[in-house]
Structure formats: structure tokens, C-alpha cells
C-alpha atoms as an extended CHARMM CRD file, in Angstrom:
* protein
*
       142  EXT
         1         1  MET       CA            -10.7020000000        9.6510000000        6.7610000000  PROA      1               0.0000000000
         2         2  GLN       CA             -8.6820000000        6.6200000000        5.8450000000  PROA      2               0.0000000000
         3         3  LEU       CA             -5.4260000000        6.3310000000        4.0130000000  PROA      3               0.0000000000
         4         4  THR       CA             -5.3290000000        3.8820000000        1.0930000000  PROA      4               0.0000000000
         5         5  ALA       CA             -3.6790000000        0.4950000000        1.3650000000  PROA      5               0.0000000000
         6         6  ARG       CA             -0.8960000000        1.9240000000       -0.8900000000  PROA      6               0.0000000000
         7         7  SER       CA              0.2190000000        4.2220000000        1.9230000000  PROA      7               0.0000000000
         8         8  LEU       CA             -0.1860000000        1.6560000000        4.6710000000  PROA      8               0.0000000000
         9         9  TYR       CA              1.6180000000       -1.1060000000        2.8040000000  PROA      9               0.0000000000
        10        10  GLY       CA              4.1750000000        1.3070000000        1.3270000000  PROA      10              0.0000000000
        11        11  THR       CA              5.0880000000        2.4870000000        4.7960000000  PROA      11              0.0000000000
        12        12  ARG       CA              5.4440000000       -1.1280000000        5.9730000000  PROA      12              0.0000000000
        13        13  LEU       CA              7.5710000000       -1.9000000000        2.8870000000  PROA      13              0.0000000000
        14        14  LEU       CA              9.9750000000        0.9910000000        3.5630000000  PROA      14              0.0000000000
        15        15  LEU       CA             10.1130000000        0.2290000000        7.2710000000  PROA      15              0.0000000000
        16        16  ASP       CA             11.0250000000       -3.4100000000        6.5230000000  PROA      16              0.0000000000
        17        17  MET       CA             13.7310000000       -2.1960000000        4.1210000000  PROA      17              0.0000000000
        18        18  ALA       CA             14.9420000000        0.3170000000        6.7210000000  PROA      18              0.0000000000
        19        19  GLU       CA             15.3110000000       -2.4540000000        9.2630000000  PROA      19              0.0000000000
        20        20  TYR       CA             17.6920000000       -4.2860000000        6.9300000000  PROA      20              0.0000000000
        21        21  TYR       CA             19.3680000000       -1.1510000000        5.5050000000  PROA      21              0.0000000000
        22        22  GLY       CA             23.0070000000       -1.7090000000        4.6330000000  PROA      22              0.0000000000
        23        23  LYS       CA             22.7080000000       -5.5220000000        4.5050000000  PROA      23              0.0000000000
        24        24  GLY       CA             22.2730000000       -5.8010000000        0.7310000000  PROA      24              0.0000000000
        25        25  PRO       CA             19.3340000000       -6.1150000000       -1.6160000000  PROA      25              0.0000000000
        26        26  ILE       CA             16.1430000000       -7.6860000000       -0.3520000000  PROA      26              0.0000000000
        27        27  LYS       CA             13.8240000000       -9.6580000000       -2.6240000000  PROA      27              0.0000000000
        28        28  LEU       CA             10.2010000000       -8.5030000000       -2.6660000000  PROA      28              0.0000000000
        29        29  LYS       CA              9.1460000000      -12.0740000000       -2.0000000000  PROA      29              0.0000000000
        30        30  VAL       CA             10.9980000000      -11.9750000000        1.3470000000  PROA      30              0.0000000000
        31        31  ILE       CA              9.3790000000       -8.6730000000        2.3140000000  PROA      31              0.0000000000
        32        32  ALA       CA              6.0050000000       -9.9710000000        1.1670000000  PROA      32              0.0000000000
        33        33  THR       CA              6.3240000000      -12.9540000000        3.4980000000  PROA      33              0.0000000000
        34        34  ARG       CA              7.5270000000      -10.9070000000        6.4480000000  PROA      34              0.0000000000
        35        35  GLN       CA              4.8060000000       -8.2530000000        6.0010000000  PROA      35              0.0000000000
        36        36  ASN       CA              1.9940000000      -10.5540000000        4.8300000000  PROA      36              0.0000000000
        37        37  ILE       CA              1.4680000000       -8.4790000000        1.6680000000  PROA      37              0.0000000000
        38        38  SER       CA              1.2030000000      -10.0150000000       -1.8120000000  PROA      38              0.0000000000
        39        39  VAL       CA              4.2580000000       -9.7550000000       -4.0970000000  PROA      39              0.0000000000
        40        40  LYS       CA              2.0740000000       -8.3950000000       -6.8780000000  PROA      40              0.0000000000
        41        41  TYR       CA              0.8550000000       -5.5380000000       -4.6800000000  PROA      41              0.0000000000
        42        42  LEU       CA              4.3750000000       -4.7370000000       -3.5340000000  PROA      42              0.0000000000
        43        43  GLU       CA              5.4650000000       -4.6370000000       -7.1960000000  PROA      43              0.0000000000
        44        44  GLN       CA              2.8680000000       -1.9240000000       -7.8120000000  PROA      44              0.0000000000
        45        45  ILE       CA              3.9800000000        0.0910000000       -4.8090000000  PROA      45              0.0000000000
        46        46  VAL       CA              7.6630000000       -0.2170000000       -5.6940000000  PROA      46              0.0000000000
        47        47  ARG       CA              7.2230000000        1.4600000000       -9.1340000000  PROA      47              0.0000000000
        48        48  PRO       CA              6.5260000000        5.0090000000       -7.9210000000  PROA      48              0.0000000000
        49        49  LEU       CA              9.0760000000        4.5860000000       -5.1430000000  PROA      49              0.0000000000
        50        50  LYS       CA             11.7430000000        3.6970000000       -7.7070000000  PROA      50              0.0000000000
        51        51  SER       CA             10.6970000000        6.5630000000       -9.9920000000  PROA      51              0.0000000000
        52        52  ALA       CA             11.0360000000        9.0050000000       -7.0970000000  PROA      52              0.0000000000
        53        53  ASN       CA             14.4610000000        7.5400000000       -6.1610000000  PROA      53              0.0000000000
        54        54  TYR       CA             13.5460000000        6.1320000000       -2.7790000000  PROA      54              0.0000000000
        55        55  ILE       CA             14.3210000000        2.5770000000       -3.8340000000  PROA      55              0.0000000000
        56        56  LYS       CA             16.8520000000        0.9910000000       -6.1970000000  PROA      56              0.0000000000
        57        57  GLY       CA             16.3560000000       -2.3940000000       -7.7820000000  PROA      57              0.0000000000
        58        58  PHE       CA             19.0170000000       -4.9540000000       -8.7850000000  PROA      58              0.0000000000
        59        59  CYS       CA             18.5540000000       -7.9300000000      -11.1450000000  PROA      59              0.0000000000
        60        60  GLY       CA             20.0190000000      -11.3720000000      -10.8890000000  PROA      60              0.0000000000
        61        61  PRO       CA             20.2020000000      -14.1620000000       -8.3700000000  PROA      61              0.0000000000
        62        62  ARG       CA             21.5040000000      -11.8440000000       -5.6640000000  PROA      62              0.0000000000
        63        63  GLY       CA             19.1900000000       -9.0710000000       -6.7570000000  PROA      63              0.0000000000
        64        64  GLY       CA             16.4380000000       -7.3570000000       -4.9030000000  PROA      64              0.0000000000
        65        65  HSD       CA             15.7260000000       -3.8420000000       -3.6400000000  PROA      65              0.0000000000
        66        66  ILE       CA             17.4890000000       -1.4060000000       -1.3200000000  PROA      66              0.0000000000
        67        67  LEU       CA             16.7040000000        2.0540000000       -0.0660000000  PROA      67              0.0000000000
        68        68  SER       CA             18.3980000000        4.7790000000       -2.0690000000  PROA      68              0.0000000000
        69        69  LYS       CA             18.8770000000        6.9010000000        1.0470000000  PROA      69              0.0000000000
        70        70  PRO       CA             19.5050000000        6.1600000000        4.6770000000  PROA      70              0.0000000000
        71        71  PRO       CA             16.3130000000        5.6230000000        6.7280000000  PROA      71              0.0000000000
        72        72  ASP       CA             16.9620000000        8.8590000000        8.6680000000  PROA      72              0.0000000000
        73        73  GLN       CA             16.6540000000       10.8220000000        5.3800000000  PROA      73              0.0000000000
        74        74  ILE       CA             13.2280000000        9.5390000000        4.3630000000  PROA      74              0.0000000000
        75        75  THR       CA             10.0900000000       10.8260000000        6.1150000000  PROA      75              0.0000000000
        76        76  VAL       CA              6.7540000000        9.1000000000        6.4520000000  PROA      76              0.0000000000
        77        77  GLY       CA              5.1410000000       12.2480000000        5.0110000000  PROA      77              0.0000000000
        78        78  GLU       CA              7.1580000000       12.0410000000        1.8020000000  PROA      78              0.0000000000
        79        79  ILE       CA              6.1240000000        8.4390000000        1.2260000000  PROA      79              0.0000000000
        80        80  VAL       CA              2.4550000000        8.9850000000        2.0720000000  PROA      80              0.0000000000
        81        81  ALA       CA              2.2190000000       12.0540000000       -0.1660000000  PROA      81              0.0000000000
        82        82  LEU       CA              3.9060000000       10.1700000000       -3.0170000000  PROA      82              0.0000000000
        83        83  LEU       CA              1.7010000000        7.0810000000       -2.7300000000  PROA      83              0.0000000000
        84        84  GLU       CA             -1.5350000000        9.0380000000       -2.1360000000  PROA      84              0.0000000000
        85        85  GLY       CA             -0.6630000000       11.4190000000       -5.0500000000  PROA      85              0.0000000000
        86        86  SER       CA             -0.8880000000       14.5450000000       -2.8650000000  PROA      86              0.0000000000
        87        87  SER       CA             -0.3780000000       15.9680000000        0.5830000000  PROA      87              0.0000000000
        88        88  PHE       CA             -3.9860000000       17.1700000000        0.7360000000  PROA      88              0.0000000000
        89        89  LEU       CA             -6.7990000000       15.3070000000        2.4810000000  PROA      89              0.0000000000
        90        90  THR       CA             -9.3730000000       16.5280000000       -0.1130000000  PROA      90              0.0000000000
        91        91  HSD       CA             -9.2350000000       17.1980000000       -3.8520000000  PROA      91              0.0000000000
        92        92  CYS       CA            -10.7790000000       20.6250000000       -3.4030000000  PROA      92              0.0000000000
        93        93  SER       CA             -7.7630000000       21.7630000000       -1.4020000000  PROA      93              0.0000000000
        94        94  ASN       CA             -5.7550000000       21.6520000000       -4.5920000000  PROA      94              0.0000000000
        95        95  GLY       CA             -7.8580000000       24.3970000000       -6.1740000000  PROA      95              0.0000000000
        96        96  SER       CA            -10.5140000000       25.1080000000       -8.7200000000  PROA      96              0.0000000000
        97        97  LYS       CA             -9.3760000000       22.5960000000      -11.2950000000  PROA      97              0.0000000000
        98        98  PHE       CA            -10.5980000000       19.8170000000       -8.9270000000  PROA      98              0.0000000000
        99        99  CYS       CA            -13.6800000000       21.5460000000       -7.5210000000  PROA      99              0.0000000000
       100       100  THR       CA            -15.7800000000       24.3400000000       -9.0060000000  PROA      100             0.0000000000
       101       101  ARG       CA            -16.8440000000       25.4390000000       -5.5290000000  PROA      101             0.0000000000
       102       102  SER       CA            -13.2850000000       25.7780000000       -4.1730000000  PROA      102             0.0000000000
       103       103  GLU       CA            -13.1630000000       29.6100000000       -4.4500000000  PROA      103             0.0000000000
       104       104  LYS       CA            -16.2190000000       30.1730000000       -2.2950000000  PROA      104             0.0000000000
       105       105  CYS       CA            -16.2860000000       27.0270000000       -0.1930000000  PROA      105             0.0000000000
       106       106  LEU       CA            -16.5060000000       27.7830000000        3.4980000000  PROA      106             0.0000000000
       107       107  THR       CA            -14.8460000000       24.4970000000        4.5330000000  PROA      107             0.0000000000
       108       108  ARG       CA            -11.9500000000       24.4850000000        2.0690000000  PROA      108             0.0000000000
       109       109  ASN       CA             -9.5560000000       26.3240000000        4.4580000000  PROA      109             0.0000000000
       110       110  LEU       CA            -10.4320000000       23.7920000000        7.1530000000  PROA      110             0.0000000000
       111       111  TRP       CA             -9.2880000000       20.9230000000        4.9480000000  PROA      111             0.0000000000
       112       112  ILE       CA             -6.1950000000       22.7780000000        3.8450000000  PROA      112             0.0000000000
       113       113  GLU       CA             -5.1840000000       23.4280000000        7.4810000000  PROA      113             0.0000000000
       114       114  ALA       CA             -6.0000000000       19.8170000000        8.4960000000  PROA      114             0.0000000000
       115       115  SER       CA             -3.7840000000       18.6190000000        5.6500000000  PROA      115             0.0000000000
       116       116  ARG       CA             -0.9820000000       20.9140000000        6.7200000000  PROA      116             0.0000000000
       117       117  VAL       CA             -1.1090000000       19.7710000000       10.3360000000  PROA      117             0.0000000000
       118       118  LEU       CA             -1.1350000000       16.0840000000        9.3910000000  PROA      118             0.0000000000
       119       119  PHE       CA              1.7500000000       16.3540000000        6.9740000000  PROA      119             0.0000000000
       120       120  ASP       CA              3.7360000000       18.6480000000        9.3100000000  PROA      120             0.0000000000
       121       121  CYS       CA              3.5620000000       15.7500000000       11.7790000000  PROA      121             0.0000000000
       122       122  LEU       CA              4.3110000000       12.9630000000        9.2350000000  PROA      122             0.0000000000
       123       123  ASN       CA              7.2090000000       14.9840000000        7.7380000000  PROA      123             0.0000000000
       124       124  GLN       CA              8.9200000000       15.0880000000       11.1200000000  PROA      124             0.0000000000
       125       125  ILE       CA              8.9920000000       11.3020000000       11.4650000000  PROA      125             0.0000000000
       126       126  THR       CA             11.6950000000        9.3770000000        9.6000000000  PROA      126             0.0000000000
       127       127  PHE       CA             11.8570000000        5.6630000000        9.1000000000  PROA      127             0.0000000000
       128       128  ALA       CA             14.8480000000        5.5910000000       11.4320000000  PROA      128             0.0000000000
       129       129  ASP       CA             12.5870000000        7.1840000000       14.0770000000  PROA      129             0.0000000000
       130       130  LEU       CA             10.0070000000        4.4590000000       13.5810000000  PROA      130             0.0000000000
       131       131  LEU       CA             12.6120000000        1.7650000000       14.0240000000  PROA      131             0.0000000000
       132       132  LEU       CA             13.6860000000        3.3550000000       17.2770000000  PROA      132             0.0000000000
       133       133  GLY       CA             10.0760000000        4.0080000000       18.4040000000  PROA      133             0.0000000000
       134       134  LYS       CA             10.7840000000        7.7880000000       18.4710000000  PROA      134             0.0000000000
       135       135  GLY       CA              8.3320000000       10.5100000000       17.5410000000  PROA      135             0.0000000000
       136       136  ILE       CA              5.2240000000        8.4380000000       18.0190000000  PROA      136             0.0000000000
       137       137  SER       CA              3.1520000000        7.6880000000       21.0380000000  PROA      137             0.0000000000
       138       138  PRO       CA             -0.3310000000        6.1960000000       21.2680000000  PROA      138             0.0000000000
       139       139  LEU       CA             -3.1800000000        8.5640000000       22.0140000000  PROA      139             0.0000000000
       140       140  SER       CA             -4.6140000000        8.1370000000       25.4700000000  PROA      140             0.0000000000
       141       141  ASN       CA             -8.3050000000        7.9160000000       26.1590000000  PROA      141             0.0000000000
       142       142  ALA       CA             -7.9840000000       10.1440000000       29.1990000000  PROA      142             0.0000000000
């Protein structure tokens, strides 16, 4: 399974904004340069984040974007679910309107549980945690 670029870049966008939280609006062009992501792609990612009140935008020469909440009040899970359109790994987990086999599918519960475990983990990690390196550790090959 792979997350889409929207989630990966959206997480980087918010982490960049979290790093500069409280220092005023940041232009997308500045974030794009720091994160090596195109401004056009960031503009697409910002729209749903603004609609969901995670980001505020300001116009004018001193304009830009800021987080609407402190970084310790935004979880990675919230952002990934928003940008992916769901907190389920598969469409069938959402029910019969997405898959006609969902009622008798023997693997559906597996995907529902896998989704729950993943998002339980992501929902415990805030952007403040990421800045501090808390809540995440690399998997060992042992």
C-alpha cells in the first residue's frame, strides 16, 4: 500500500508551517522552495486544508498562510484522512455502496482492522511531536 503524494506533500507542508508557527504568514513559494514541491501542487493541497480550517490564508504583500491551530492540536491522522478522502485503506471498508461484495467478503474485516490500527497510530502523532522527534522511531530489521 502507498499513500498518495497529496498526503506525503500535505504532511510536509503542515510540518513546514508548524516549524514556523507563530512567526507570521508564509508564502507558498517559500514552502515550495524549502520542500522542493511545486507551488501549483501546494495550491491544490491547500484548498481542502483551508476548507477544513487547518490553514488560513492572507492576501497582500505580507500575505501567505498560517496554521489555524497550534501544531500540538493537529494530528497526522487528521491530515492524511482529509487528503486521502477517508481513513480506510480500501473502498470496500466503507460499505456496500463502494463494493457489492462487502457484505460477504471474507477479507473486509481485515482491511477495516488494518485501517483502524494505522489511523489509531497516526492520530496519536501531532505535528508538534514530529518537530520534536517524538512518537516515531524507525523500524529495526532485527
